[in-house]
VMD Tcl script that draws the C-alpha trace (Angstrom):
set ca {
  {6.92 -7.78 -27.86}
  {8.52 -9.97 -24.67}
  {6.75 -11.18 -21.87}
  {6.82 -8.44 -19.23}
  {6.41 -5.98 -21.47}
  {2.95 -7.63 -22.38}
  {1.97 -8.34 -18.62}
  {3.18 -4.34 -18.06}
  {1.44 -2.74 -21.23}
  {-1.39 -5.09 -20.61}
  {-1.83 -3.80 -17.40}
  {-2.17 -0.22 -17.51}
  {-4.78 -1.33 -20.01}
  {-7.12 -2.82 -17.48}
  {-6.15 -0.09 -15.06}
  {-7.11 3.37 -17.20}
  {-9.99 1.35 -19.84}
  {-11.29 -1.56 -18.24}
  {-14.69 -1.63 -16.51}
  {-13.63 -3.37 -13.29}
  {-17.35 -2.69 -11.15}
  {-17.23 -6.78 -11.22}
  {-13.98 -7.15 -9.81}
  {-14.07 -8.20 -6.06}
  {-12.22 -9.85 -3.81}
  {-14.89 -12.73 -4.08}
  {-13.40 -13.64 -7.62}
  {-9.96 -13.88 -6.37}
  {-11.16 -16.74 -3.73}
  {-12.77 -18.35 -6.22}
  {-10.08 -19.00 -9.04}
  {-10.16 -22.03 -10.85}
  {-9.51 -22.84 -14.83}
  {-12.67 -23.12 -15.66}
  {-13.10 -18.84 -14.82}
  {-9.65 -17.92 -15.83}
  {-10.78 -19.96 -19.65}
  {-14.03 -18.68 -19.78}
  {-16.43 -15.01 -19.06}
  {-15.23 -12.22 -16.69}
  {-12.04 -12.36 -15.72}
  {-10.50 -13.17 -19.07}
  {-11.94 -10.20 -20.87}
  {-9.80 -8.28 -18.59}
  {-6.57 -7.66 -20.70}
  {-4.09 -8.58 -17.93}
  {-5.54 -11.39 -16.89}
  {-6.65 -12.44 -20.18}
  {-2.31 -11.79 -21.27}
  {-0.73 -13.55 -17.49}
  {-3.50 -16.27 -19.12}
  {-1.87 -16.16 -22.67}
  {1.11 -16.63 -21.53}
  {0.69 -19.86 -19.11}
  {-0.37 -21.55 -22.29}
  {-1.64 -24.87 -20.90}
  {-1.26 -24.75 -17.78}
  {-1.20 -21.85 -14.65}
  {0.65 -22.62 -12.09}
  {1.01 -21.95 -7.97}
  {3.07 -18.55 -8.24}
  {1.06 -17.77 -11.21}
  {-2.31 -18.53 -8.89}
  {-0.94 -16.24 -5.77}
  {0.12 -13.68 -8.54}
  {-3.37 -13.52 -9.67}
  {-4.62 -13.78 -6.89}
  {-3.15 -10.20 -5.70}
  {-3.99 -8.29 -9.09}
  {-7.53 -8.75 -8.88}
  {-8.08 -7.79 -4.51}
  {-5.82 -4.96 -6.24}
  {-7.89 -4.14 -8.79}
  {-11.22 -5.03 -6.45}
  {-10.08 -1.85 -4.81}
  {-10.60 0.79 -7.86}
  {-14.15 -0.05 -8.79}
  {-15.32 3.28 -7.85}
  {-12.49 5.31 -9.71}
  {-14.00 6.49 -12.78}
  {-12.75 5.19 -16.21}
  {-11.76 8.83 -16.98}
  {-10.15 9.69 -13.71}
  {-7.83 6.54 -13.96}
  {-6.33 7.44 -17.22}
  {-6.15 10.94 -16.04}
  {-3.49 10.49 -13.25}
  {-2.15 7.40 -14.91}
  {-1.13 9.35 -17.92}
  {0.20 11.90 -15.76}
  {2.83 10.41 -14.63}
  {3.64 8.57 -17.24}
  {3.43 11.75 -19.66}
  {6.19 13.01 -16.45}
  {10.00 12.83 -17.55}
  {10.68 12.52 -13.57}
  {9.15 9.31 -13.97}
  {11.05 6.78 -15.43}
  {9.03 3.69 -14.89}
  {5.54 4.12 -16.47}
  {2.84 2.71 -13.45}
  {1.60 0.20 -15.23}
  {4.80 -1.91 -14.38}
  {5.88 -0.15 -11.12}
  {2.14 -1.18 -9.90}
  {3.72 -4.97 -10.88}
  {6.83 -5.01 -9.15}
  {5.24 -3.78 -6.31}
  {2.54 -5.91 -6.14}
  {4.79 -9.16 -7.02}
  {6.37 -8.00 -3.47}
  {3.60 -7.68 -1.78}
  {3.45 -10.70 0.94}
  {0.04 -11.71 -0.12}
  {-3.18 -10.48 -1.55}
  {-4.54 -8.53 1.38}
  {-1.34 -6.93 1.48}
  {-2.23 -6.10 -1.94}
  {-5.56 -5.02 -1.34}
  {-3.94 -2.36 1.08}
  {-1.06 -1.41 -1.48}
  {-4.56 -0.70 -3.59}
  {-6.42 1.58 -1.54}
  {-3.29 3.95 -0.28}
  {-3.79 4.29 -4.81}
  {-6.31 5.00 -4.61}
  {-5.64 7.56 -2.47}
  {-3.11 8.29 -5.41}
  {-6.06 8.36 -8.49}
  {-8.26 10.81 -6.11}
  {-6.08 13.40 -4.70}
  {-5.35 12.87 -1.76}
  {-1.50 11.64 -1.53}
  {1.06 12.51 -4.37}
  {2.45 9.64 -6.57}
  {5.67 9.58 -5.16}
  {4.25 9.66 -1.26}
  {1.64 6.11 -2.86}
  {5.00 4.84 -3.29}
  {6.96 5.87 -0.25}
  {4.02 3.90 1.62}
  {3.30 0.81 -1.20}
  {7.16 0.05 0.52}
  {5.70 0.78 3.85}
  {2.73 -1.60 3.37}
  {4.31 -4.54 1.16}
  {5.32 -6.51 3.73}
  {3.64 -5.48 6.89}
  {1.74 -7.65 9.08}
  {-1.54 -6.13 7.77}
  {-3.00 -7.30 12.25}
  {0.12 -4.10 12.62}
  {-1.61 -1.96 10.07}
  {-4.90 -2.40 10.51}
  {-4.02 -1.42 14.38}
  {-1.89 1.53 13.36}
  {-4.64 2.93 11.27}
  {-7.39 2.25 14.21}
  {-4.90 4.19 16.68}
  {-4.52 8.18 17.08}
  {-1.91 8.39 18.58}
  {1.54 10.49 17.30}
  {3.80 8.91 19.15}
  {4.74 5.93 21.64}
  {6.83 5.06 24.78}
  {9.32 2.65 24.00}
  {7.35 -0.33 25.50}
  {4.72 0.79 23.63}
  {6.38 0.48 19.97}
  {7.03 -3.27 19.57}
  {6.06 -4.81 15.91}
  {6.32 -1.18 14.84}
  {9.87 -1.10 15.02}
  {11.54 -0.95 11.55}
  {8.43 -0.86 9.22}
  {8.65 2.82 8.98}
  {5.26 4.18 10.50}
  {7.34 5.24 13.55}
  {11.02 6.45 14.15}
  {12.50 6.37 17.36}
  {13.45 9.53 19.42}
  {15.60 10.43 22.29}
  {14.25 13.90 23.94}
  {17.61 16.08 24.72}
  {18.61 16.03 28.72}
  {18.00 19.14 30.28}
  {20.28 19.57 33.95}
  {18.56 22.43 36.62}
  {18.58 23.30 39.76}
  {16.27 21.93 42.72}
  {14.83 24.43 44.14}
  {14.10 22.96 46.82}
  {16.67 23.29 49.25}
  {15.95 20.24 51.71}
  {15.85 17.88 48.55}
  {19.17 15.03 48.67}
  {19.20 16.20 45.23}
  {20.69 19.65 43.70}
  {20.16 19.14 40.69}
  {17.06 17.83 38.39}
  {17.85 16.05 35.36}
  {15.00 15.67 32.59}
  {14.09 13.89 29.29}
  {16.86 11.32 28.20}
  {13.53 9.28 27.36}
  {13.18 7.62 23.98}
  {10.00 7.85 22.45}
  {8.09 6.59 18.86}
  {6.92 9.48 16.11}
  {5.36 8.46 13.80}
  {7.12 9.74 10.68}
  {5.79 12.01 7.90}
  {4.49 8.90 5.19}
  {2.94 7.11 8.50}
  {0.74 9.89 9.08}
  {-0.49 9.37 5.49}
  {-1.26 6.01 4.88}
  {-3.07 6.68 8.37}
  {-5.18 9.21 6.89}
  {-5.88 7.74 3.10}
  {-6.82 4.32 4.08}
  {-8.25 5.10 7.33}
  {-10.54 7.43 5.24}
  {-11.02 4.23 2.54}
  {-11.39 2.33 5.45}
  {-14.64 4.04 7.11}
  {-16.29 4.98 3.89}
  {-16.86 1.20 3.00}
  {-18.40 0.22 6.81}
}
mol new
graphics top color blue
foreach p $ca { graphics top sphere $p radius 0.5 }
foreach p [lrange $ca 0 end-1] q [lrange $ca 1 end] { graphics top cylinder $p $q radius 0.2 }
display resetview
């Protein structure tokens, strides 16, 4: 079995069968050789597999990836093993999706800028596991979260507006959270015959409107952030 297959299978085993109650972000912050070689972390299939493939040493790239993995797993602790297994098996047995959930999540986590992005992708994945979002929308949402600056994401989540003026779009442009739309221009006769303008022109303003996936990301993540505070 090649290395990618081993990692994919061990991650899926971790997602479906592991007790993740003790996997916390704190563990990701204190990664060390001794922590990886013995105890809790090595007992987690995906961690044990990556450490095993590293043979004698783990390089900085591996450590950063492991940190993202641990932060992702830390958000799943309150989802029961049975629920995780049921929802993952549902996708794996579907003919619509050719890539198994474990392997797809590894691709997503690897693309995340850092462990914070991976953590918020996981919060969205919990939304899928708990039935608040379907799997295709999880995948769409994960693409948005992978590389967005976290402070911009948090500002978006805590904002209730569904449309923004051009000067308010700022760093949201190109993120997939808003799309720009220019209002139609309408022209009507001036009712006030004393006015200098014969016609009144309305519209033509460009605004940013929340996308469908943006609305779902906000709803799912706001619920999970509020439940943790």
